[in-house]
N, CA, C and O of each residue as an XYZ file, in Angstrom:
312
protein
N       0.811     -1.177     -0.007
C       0.013      0.027     -0.012
C       0.826      1.281      0.026
O       1.964      1.277      0.495
N       0.304      2.270     -0.423
C       0.947      3.561     -0.458
C       1.165      4.142      0.894
O       0.223      4.141      1.687
N       2.325      4.641      1.234
C       2.658      5.127      2.511
C       1.796      6.447      2.814
O       1.434      6.716      3.959
N       1.513      7.197      1.776
C       0.675      8.416      1.935
C      -0.718      7.946      2.397
O      -1.294      8.532      3.314
N      -1.248      6.911      1.776
C      -2.613      6.409      2.167
C      -2.588      5.964      3.604
O      -3.560      6.251      4.303
N      -1.585      5.295      4.116
C      -1.506      4.828      5.448
C      -1.468      6.015      6.409
O      -2.118      5.988      7.454
N      -0.724      7.034      6.068
C      -0.631      8.244      6.910
C      -1.977      8.895      7.054
O      -2.396      9.262      8.152
N      -2.676      9.039      5.893
C      -4.042      9.684      5.962
C      -4.990      8.812      6.764
O      -5.773      9.336      7.557
N      -4.945      7.470      6.581
C      -5.840      6.620      7.328
C      -5.534      6.708      8.839
O      -6.453      6.730      9.658
N      -4.272      6.757      9.190
C      -3.909      6.883     10.593
C      -4.401      8.213     11.182
O      -4.879      8.248     12.316
N      -4.287      9.282     10.430
C      -4.727     10.558     10.872
C      -6.218     10.556     11.130
O      -6.642     11.070     12.166
N      -7.042     10.006     10.245
C      -8.475      9.975     10.446
C      -8.890      9.032     11.604
O      -9.862      9.304     12.308
N      -8.134      7.909     11.792
C      -8.449      7.094     12.897
C      -8.183      7.834     14.224
O      -8.998      7.811     15.147
N      -7.028      8.479     14.279
C      -6.740      9.286     15.458
C      -7.730     10.436     15.727
O      -7.952     10.844     16.867
N      -8.314     10.938     14.622
C      -9.213     12.054     14.745
C     -10.576     11.540     15.224
O     -11.271     12.217     15.982
N     -10.956     10.316     14.767
C     -12.323      9.824     15.124
C     -12.365      9.109     16.404
O     -13.427      9.056     17.025
N     -11.227      8.516     16.880
C     -11.233      7.709     18.078
C     -11.746      8.444     19.328
O     -12.558      7.875     20.057
N     -11.318      9.651     19.598
C     -11.888     10.374     20.773
C     -13.346     10.643     20.663
O     -14.027     10.682     21.687
N     -13.865     10.830     19.497
C     -15.302     11.016     19.346
C     -16.013      9.750     19.723
O     -17.039      9.818     20.399
N     -15.516      8.570     19.315
C     -16.170      7.298     19.613
C     -16.098      7.041     21.137
O     -17.071      6.597     21.746
N     -14.966      7.320     21.717
C     -14.844      7.067     23.141
C     -15.825      7.993     23.926
O     -16.423      7.564     24.913
N     -15.979      9.259     23.478
C     -16.921     10.137     24.149
C     -18.385      9.624     23.976
O     -19.217      9.754     24.874
N     -18.649      9.056     22.821
C     -20.046      8.511     22.526
C     -20.355      7.296     23.313
O     -21.517      6.890     23.350
N     -19.358      6.652     23.977
C     -19.626      5.414     24.691
C     -20.298      5.570     26.029
O     -20.744      4.585     26.617
N     -20.381      6.794     26.524
C     -20.973      7.035     27.881
C     -22.499      7.028     27.725
O     -23.058      7.895     27.053
N     -23.158      6.068     28.334
C     -24.606      5.995     28.198
C     -25.312      7.052     28.975
O     -24.799      7.518     29.992
N     -26.489      7.453     28.525
C     -27.269      8.420     29.193
C     -27.775      7.853     30.438
O     -28.200      6.698     30.463
N     -27.752      8.661     31.564
C     -28.293      8.228     32.844
C     -27.250      7.486     33.723
O     -27.548      7.145     34.868
N     -26.048      7.240     33.198
C     -25.083      6.590     34.004
C     -24.339      7.613     34.834
O     -23.872      8.619     34.301
N     -24.215      7.368     36.169
C     -23.586      8.330     37.006
C     -22.037      8.454     36.572
O     -21.329      7.462     36.395
N     -21.626      9.671     36.432
C     -20.294      9.917     36.007
C     -19.647     11.026     36.840
O     -20.252     12.084     37.011
N     -18.476     10.822     37.345
C     -17.784     11.846     38.127
C     -16.452     12.194     37.394
O     -15.890     11.397     36.643
N     -16.015     13.389     37.657
C     -14.706     13.791     37.086
C     -13.624     13.672     38.163
O     -12.524     14.193     37.978
N     -13.906     13.007     39.270
C     -12.927     12.829     40.360
C     -11.845     11.964     39.872
O     -12.070     11.116     39.009
N     -10.616     12.149     40.413
C      -9.471     11.282     40.024
C      -9.662      9.860     40.585
O     -10.355      9.635     41.577
N      -9.034      8.956     39.919
C      -9.180      7.537     40.278
C      -8.449      7.321     41.588
O      -7.284      7.712     41.658
N      -9.005      6.749     42.613
C      -8.418      6.525     43.862
C      -8.194      5.012     44.041
O      -9.103      4.208     43.835
N      -6.997      4.657     44.419
C      -6.632      3.269     44.651
C      -6.584      3.077     46.126
O      -5.645      3.545     46.770
N      -7.596      2.378     46.724
C      -7.689      2.203     48.151
C      -7.395      0.779     48.627
O      -6.841      0.597     49.712
N      -7.743     -0.193     47.862
C      -7.620     -1.593     48.331
C      -6.446     -2.293     47.651
O      -5.939     -1.843     46.624
N      -6.035     -3.390     48.246
C      -4.920     -4.201     47.695
C      -5.285     -4.739     46.351
O      -4.428     -4.817     45.470
N      -6.585     -5.135     46.144
C      -7.036     -5.601     44.879
C      -6.867     -4.553     43.842
O      -6.389     -4.873     42.753
N      -7.219     -3.321     44.088
C      -7.026     -2.238     43.072
C      -5.602     -2.085     42.703
O      -5.294     -1.899     41.526
N      -4.655     -2.158     43.708
C      -3.233     -2.043     43.402
C      -2.806     -3.145     42.500
O      -2.088     -2.919     41.527
N      -3.233     -4.331     42.803
C      -2.758     -5.523     42.026
C      -3.349     -5.464     40.580
O      -2.640     -5.751     39.615
N      -4.616     -5.101     40.446
C      -5.264     -5.136     39.166
C      -4.810     -3.956     38.205
O      -4.659     -4.115     36.993
N      -4.611     -2.785     38.856
C      -4.336     -1.583     38.009
C      -2.895     -1.211     37.932
O      -2.511     -0.410     37.080
N      -2.051     -1.784     38.821
C      -0.648     -1.439     38.813
C       0.267     -2.607     38.505
O       1.060     -2.595     37.564
N       0.110     -3.654     39.377
C       0.996     -4.781     39.302
C       0.812     -5.573     38.076
O       1.804     -5.829     37.393
N      -0.430     -6.016     37.702
C      -0.628     -6.834     36.547
C      -0.209     -6.111     35.255
O       0.448     -6.754     34.436
N      -0.528     -4.838     35.002
C      -0.025     -4.258     33.722
C       1.533     -4.221     33.706
O       2.140     -4.504     32.673
N       2.166     -3.880     34.830
C       3.622     -3.850     34.857
C       4.183     -5.193     34.622
O       5.192     -5.319     33.928
N       3.570     -6.241     35.177
C       4.014     -7.638     35.018
C       3.905     -8.063     33.514
O       4.779     -8.742     32.977
N       2.832     -7.644     32.895
C       2.625     -7.963     31.425
C       3.723     -7.272     30.621
O       4.272     -7.876     29.699
N       4.058     -6.027     30.943
C       5.065     -5.285     30.166
C       6.437     -5.928     30.457
O       7.208     -6.083     29.510
N       6.779     -6.292     31.630
C       8.069     -6.939     31.972
C       8.112     -8.288     31.288
O       9.146     -8.615     30.706
N       7.094     -9.071     31.316
C       7.116    -10.403     30.677
C       7.258    -10.282     29.174
O       7.890    -11.121     28.532
N       6.665     -9.231     28.610
C       6.808     -9.014     27.110
C       8.204     -8.659     26.786
O       8.766     -9.182     25.824
N       8.793     -7.788     27.549
C      10.198     -7.426     27.312
C      11.097     -8.655     27.440
O      11.958     -8.897     26.593
N      10.887     -9.436     28.517
C      11.640    -10.649     28.692
C      11.470    -11.576     27.531
O      12.474    -12.126     27.079
N      10.295    -11.802     27.003
C      10.014    -12.629     25.890
C      10.745    -12.092     24.641
O      11.366    -12.853     23.898
N      10.658    -10.771     24.429
C      11.216    -10.202     23.229
C      12.718    -10.374     23.225
O      13.240    -10.731     22.169
N      13.453    -10.164     24.265
C      14.900    -10.170     24.304
C      15.457    -11.559     24.417
O      16.532    -11.837     23.886
N      14.765    -12.432     25.086
C      15.400    -13.762     25.361
C      14.764    -14.872     24.588
O      15.265    -15.995     24.633
N      13.708    -14.633     23.892
C      13.036    -15.675     23.091
C      12.992    -15.388     21.636
O      13.448    -16.172     20.804
N      12.422    -14.223     21.332
C      12.149    -13.837     19.918
C      13.410    -13.416     19.187
O      13.703    -13.909     18.098
N      14.120    -12.544     19.763
C      15.376    -12.034     19.121
C      16.365    -13.135     18.800
O      16.890    -13.178     17.687
N      16.644    -14.056     19.770
C      17.657    -15.130     19.359
C      17.169    -15.976     18.209
O      17.956    -16.383     17.354
N      15.844    -16.252     18.181
C      15.318    -17.026     17.077
C      15.403    -16.312     15.733
O      15.620    -16.947     14.701
N      15.230    -14.980     15.746
C      15.397    -14.227     14.510
C      16.861    -14.171     14.074
O      17.150    -14.155     12.878
N      17.802    -14.139     15.054
C      19.178    -14.175     14.719
C      19.559    -15.560     14.126
O      20.337    -15.641     13.175
N      19.003    -16.626     14.699
C      19.283    -17.930     14.181
C      18.815    -18.104     12.680
O      19.490    -18.716     11.852
N      17.642    -17.532     12.416
C      17.104    -17.569     11.069
C      17.987    -16.816     10.097
O      18.173    -17.230      8.952
N      18.536    -15.690     10.573
C      19.415    -14.864      9.736
C      20.703    -15.633      9.471
O      21.210    -15.619      8.350
N      21.228    -16.291     10.474
C      22.437    -17.025     10.306
C      22.321    -18.249      9.414
O      23.249    -18.598      8.684
N      21.151    -18.902      9.489
C      20.892    -20.033      8.619
C      20.727    -19.618      7.141
O      21.075    -20.371      6.231
N      20.209    -18.447      6.933
C      20.032    -17.935      5.598
C      21.312    -17.502      4.864
O      21.373    -17.425      3.637
N      22.326    -17.224      5.692
C      23.578    -16.718      5.096
C      24.476    -17.809      4.654
O      25.561    -17.543      4.136
């Protein structure tokens, strides 16, 4: 595909996404603009520990599993 087309498509997707997110709030649903407060241990685990764990495991997988296999494929091809 043309790089110009992909740039235009990405621009429109980024332009439309906030409108769709705003449209997802149903009428009559209580909504506050207060900041998110983490009070319980479960909140800490769900919103902080698990996302960080996923990021760390992905980085570990990328550097120690995927990259060596890619290097092996390059070495076999030469």
